[in-house]
C-alpha positions in Angstrom: 64.1 60.3 -98.9 61.4 60.6 -96.2 60.8 58.4 -93.4 58.1 58.4 -90.9 58.6 57.4 -87.0 56.0 56.1 -84.8 56.2 54.8 -81.2 54.9 55.5 -78.0 53.3 55.6 -75.0 56.5 55.8 -72.9 59.9 56.8 -73.6 61.0 53.3 -73.7 59.5 53.2 -77.3 59.8 56.8 -77.9 63.4 57.4 -77.4 64.4 54.3 -79.4 62.5 55.5 -82.4 64.6 58.5 -82.4 67.7 57.2 -81.8 67.0 55.2 -84.9 66.6 58.5 -86.7 69.8 59.7 -85.8 71.6 57.0 -86.8 70.2 57.0 -90.4 71.1 60.9 -90.5 74.9 59.8 -90.3 74.5 58.5 -93.8 71.4 59.4 -95.3 69.8 62.8 -96.1 66.2 62.2 -95.0 63.3 64.1 -94.2 61.6 63.1 -91.2 58.1 62.8 -89.8 56.8 61.0 -86.0 53.1 60.1 -85.6 51.9 60.1 -82.0 48.9 60.4 -79.9 48.1 64.6 -80.3 49.0 66.1 -76.4 50.5 62.6 -75.5 54.1 61.9 -74.3 55.1 61.5 -78.0 54.6 65.4 -79.0 56.4 66.1 -75.7 59.5 64.6 -76.5 59.4 64.9 -80.2 58.3 68.8 -79.9 62.1 68.7 -78.7 63.4 67.9 -82.1 64.0 70.4 -84.5 64.1 68.2 -87.5 60.9 66.3 -87.1 57.5 66.9 -87.9 55.3 66.2 -85.3 51.7 64.1 -86.8 49.2 63.8 -84.2 46.3 60.8 -84.4 43.7 59.3 -82.0 44.9 55.7 -80.5 44.0 53.8 -77.9 45.9 50.9 -75.9 43.8 47.6 -75.4 42.0 47.5 -72.0 43.7 45.3 -69.6 40.4 44.6 -68.0 36.8 44.6 -68.8 35.4 48.0 -68.5 33.9 50.7 -70.3 36.7 51.1 -72.8 36.4 48.2 -74.8 33.2 50.3 -76.3 35.6 53.0 -77.5 38.9 51.1 -78.3 38.0 50.3 -81.7 36.4 53.3 -82.7 39.3 55.0 -81.4 41.6 52.9 -83.2 39.5 53.2 -86.3 39.6 56.6 -86.5 43.5 56.4 -85.8 43.7 54.6 -88.9 42.0 57.6 -90.7 44.3 60.2 -89.4 47.3 57.9 -90.1 46.2 57.1 -93.7 45.8 61.1 -94.4 49.2 62.0 -92.5 50.8 59.1 -94.6 49.1 59.8 -97.8 50.3 63.6 -97.3 53.5 62.9 -96.1 54.3 60.2 -98.7 57.2 58.6 -96.8 59.5 56.2 -98.2 59.4 53.8 -95.7 57.4 53.6 -92.0 59.9 52.7 -89.1 58.1 51.9 -85.7 59.1 51.1 -82.4 56.0 49.9 -81.0 53.3 50.9 -78.2 49.4 51.1 -79.1 50.4 54.4 -81.6 52.0 52.6 -83.8 48.8 50.1 -84.6 47.0 52.8 -86.8 50.7 54.0 -88.4 51.1 50.0 -89.6 47.6 50.0 -90.6 47.3 53.0 -93.0 50.9 52.1 -94.0 49.8 48.0 -95.0 46.9 49.9 -96.8 49.2 52.7 -98.9 51.4 49.6 -99.4 54.2 51.8 -98.1 57.3 49.2 -96.4 57.8 49.0 -93.0 60.5 48.2 -90.6 59.5 47.2 -86.8 61.8 47.7 -84.2 61.4 45.2 -80.8 63.1 46.1 -77.7 61.9 43.6 -75.2 62.4 40.2 -74.7 58.6 39.4 -75.3 57.1 41.0 -78.6 54.3 43.4 -77.5 51.0 43.1 -79.1 51.3 45.9 -82.0 54.5 44.6 -83.1 53.3 40.8 -83.0 50.1 41.8 -85.2 52.5 43.1 -88.0 55.3 41.3 -87.5 54.5 38.6 -89.8 54.2 41.4 -93.0 57.0 43.9 -92.1 60.0 44.3 -94.3 62.3 44.3 -91.7 61.8 43.2 -87.6 64.9 44.1 -85.8 64.9 42.5 -82.3 66.8 43.6 -79.3 66.6 39.5 -77.5 66.6 36.5 -79.4 64.0 35.1 -77.3 61.5 38.1 -78.6 60.9 36.2 -82.0 62.7 33.2 -84.4 66.0 35.1 -86.1 65.8 34.2 -89.2 69.5 35.8 -90.5 67.6 37.8 -93.3 64.1 39.4 -92.2 64.4 38.7 -88.8 67.1 40.2 -87.3 69.2 40.7 -84.0 70.4 44.4 -83.9 69.9 45.0 -80.3 68.7 48.1 -78.8 69.8 51.7 -80.3 70.5 54.7 -77.4 70.3 58.5 -78.1 74.0 59.8 -79.4 74.5 61.8 -76.1 74.9 58.0 -74.4 77.7 57.0 -76.9 79.8 60.4 -75.6 82.4 59.8 -73.2 81.6 60.3 -69.9 81.7 63.9 -68.2 83.6 64.9 -65.1 81.5 68.1 -64.5 78.2 69.6 -63.9 75.3 69.6 -61.7 76.0 65.7 -60.8 79.9 66.4 -60.3 81.3 63.6 -58.0 82.8 64.1 -54.8 86.0 62.3 -53.7 84.8 59.0 -52.4 81.6 59.5 -52.8 79.0 56.7 -53.5 76.1 57.7 -55.9 73.0 56.0 -56.1 70.8 57.0 -59.1 67.1 56.3 -59.0 64.9 56.6 -61.9 61.2 55.7 -62.5 60.8 55.9 -66.0 59.5 58.7 -68.0 56.1 58.1 -66.4 57.5 57.7 -62.9 57.0 54.4 -60.7 55.1 55.2 -57.3 56.2 52.3 -55.2 60.1 53.0 -56.3 59.2 56.8 -55.4 57.7 55.5 -51.8 60.4 53.1 -51.1 63.2 55.8 -51.7 61.3 57.8 -49.4 61.9 55.3 -46.7 65.5 54.8 -47.8 66.2 58.6 -47.2 64.7 58.8 -43.9 65.8 55.0 -42.5 69.2 55.4 -44.1 70.6 58.2 -46.5 70.8 60.8 -43.8 73.2 58.6 -41.6 75.4 58.2 -44.7 77.3 61.4 -45.7 79.3 59.7 -48.0 76.1 58.5 -50.1 74.2 60.5 -52.6 71.1 59.4 -53.7 70.0 61.4 -57.1 65.9 60.6 -57.5 64.4 61.3 -60.5 60.8 60.8 -59.1 58.8 61.7 -62.7 56.5 64.8 -62.6 53.3 63.0 -61.3 54.9 62.2 -57.9 57.8 64.9 -57.4 55.3 67.2 -54.6 54.2 64.3 -52.7 57.9 63.1 -52.5 59.0 66.6 -51.6 56.2 66.7 -48.9 56.7 63.4 -47.7 60.7 63.9 -47.3 60.4 67.5 -45.9 63.6 69.1 -45.4 65.8 67.5 -48.2 69.1 66.2 -46.9 72.1 67.9 -48.4 73.0 64.4 -49.6 69.8 64.4 -51.6 68.9 65.3 -55.1 64.9 65.4 -56.1 64.3 65.9 -60.1 61.2 65.2 -61.4 62.5 64.2 -64.8 65.9 65.3 -66.9 66.3 64.6 -70.7 69.7 64.8 -70.3 70.1 61.9 -68.2 73.7 60.9 -69.4 74.7 63.1 -66.9 73.4 61.7 -63.8 74.3 58.1 -65.3 78.2 59.5 -65.3 78.2 60.1 -61.8 76.2 56.8 -60.6 77.9 54.0 -58.9 74.9 52.3 -58.8 71.2 52.5 -60.5 67.8 51.5 -59.1 64.7 51.4 -62.0 62.3 49.5 -63.6 63.4 47.0 -66.2 62.3 49.0 -69.4 64.4 47.8 -72.5 65.7 51.4 -73.1 67.2 52.4 -69.8 68.4 48.7 -69.8 70.5 49.6 -73.3 71.7 52.8 -71.6 72.7 51.3 -68.6 74.7 48.9 -71.1 76.5 51.8 -72.4 77.7 53.6 -69.5 78.7 49.9 -68.2 76.8 50.6 -64.8 75.8 48.0 -62.6 71.4 48.0 -61.3 68.9 47.2 -59.2 66.1 46.1 -61.2 62.6 46.4 -59.9 60.1 45.6 -63.3 56.9 46.9 -63.4 54.5 44.0 -62.4 51.8 45.1 -64.8 54.0 45.3 -67.9 52.4 43.4 -71.1 53.1 39.7 -71.2 55.2 40.7 -68.0 58.3 41.6 -70.6 60.0 43.8 -67.9 60.7 40.6 -65.8 61.8 38.7 -68.6 64.4 41.4 -69.6 65.6 41.3 -66.0 66.1 38.0 -65.4 67.8 37.7 -68.8 70.3 40.3 -66.8 70.2 38.9 -63.9 71.7 35.5 -65.6 74.5 37.3 -66.6 75.2 38.6 -63.4 74.7 42.3 -64.7 71.8 43.1 -62.2 70.2 42.0 -58.9 66.3 41.6 -59.5 63.9 43.1 -57.0 60.3 42.1 -57.3 57.9 45.0 -57.1 56.1 43.2 -54.2 59.2 42.6 -52.3 60.4 46.4 -53.0 60.1 48.7 -49.4 62.8 51.0 -47.8 64.4 48.0 -46.1 65.1 45.8 -48.8 66.4 48.4 -50.7 69.1 49.1 -48.0 69.5 45.7 -47.5 70.5 44.8 -51.5 72.6 48.4 -51.5 74.3 47.4 -48.5 75.3 44.1 -49.7 76.0 45.1 -53.5 78.5 47.6 -51.7 80.2 45.4 -49.4 80.4 42.2 -51.7 82.6 43.7 -54.5 80.8 42.8 -57.0 80.0 45.9 -58.9 82.5 46.4 -61.0 82.0 42.6 -62.7 78.2 43.8 -62.6 79.3 46.9 -65.0 81.0 44.9 -67.5 78.6 42.2 -67.5 76.2 44.8 -68.3 78.5 46.0 -71.1 78.3 42.6 -72.4 74.5 42.1 -72.8 74.7 44.6 -75.8 76.2 44.5 -78.9 79.0 46.7 -79.3 77.9 47.6 -82.7 74.1 47.9 -82.6 74.1 51.0 -84.4 75.9 50.0 -87.0 73.7 46.5 -87.8 70.6 49.1 -87.7 72.4 51.2 -90.3 72.9 48.1 -92.2 69.2 46.5 -91.9 67.2 49.9 -92.7 69.8 50.7 -95.6 69.7 47.7 -97.5 65.6 48.8 -97.8 66.5 52.6 -98.6 69.0 51.4 -101.6 65.9 49.8 -103.2 63.8 53.1 -102.8 
């Protein structure tokens, strides 16, 4: 049985697709392919997998303002549909599973032309453009939040967002992020591409506050783009500050953390829920349909997070939020609320829904 996966642009689309692959492999003997942008983040991440064949296509996201990219946009994606059509024709999958992002557009278009059934998974509280375009004809539309679409109990189902199997393992107590007794650990993650405003605020946090807090440690995942800038701005790194460009084994850092500071992409929110971690969320203000803020507000209403808008973000506000949360005694309650934000049987729900289609092939 063959399944072609696709989704990309950010790790928030790629990792759920790989998580769904892992879920299906528990029960089915499948041969997996993955369509992504050649040379893009999809290829970089998927190339780490030993059981997936990667197929490159041309694809371009819809420009968000009037610029010259509108001239190339339709032609690049038409070429991408041709690329995807060839890959699907040669790979001959029984099913296509996509998780959004502009690279999924040519794949879903080609799958429709070839009559290959498709499953769409939507991670966010607001459905993305590509998923909206193809949801009406998909065999299954799997949702993380009920607000993304009207659930019908049969074709459109709330399953929750899957996480990589590493996040479902028991917490580790050893490794490079081993926690000292009575140490308070903060983990700042800007996502797979990094977050400039968050990184600059962490620089201020280190200089203004962390250097005088020996019982507090900051693990700062800056993203590769800003890593050298952050390192140069801080200068000599304090002993209670760990700066890293990126780590794929993020679960280790999650296990050590008492509090996270992050964007509000759906994938990291699911990882927070599985690990029962409280967070200060700073939504990316230019996300499509402002979906990150919508994600964060759902969790804020549950009492699982503190929402800090990007326009209000700086070192001073971060210090204020961290200090208040540490002294309020609410971190444990926030962690419990975060855990309840995600169904306990997400992986089983996804397996059941996609399994219905596989049994018919």
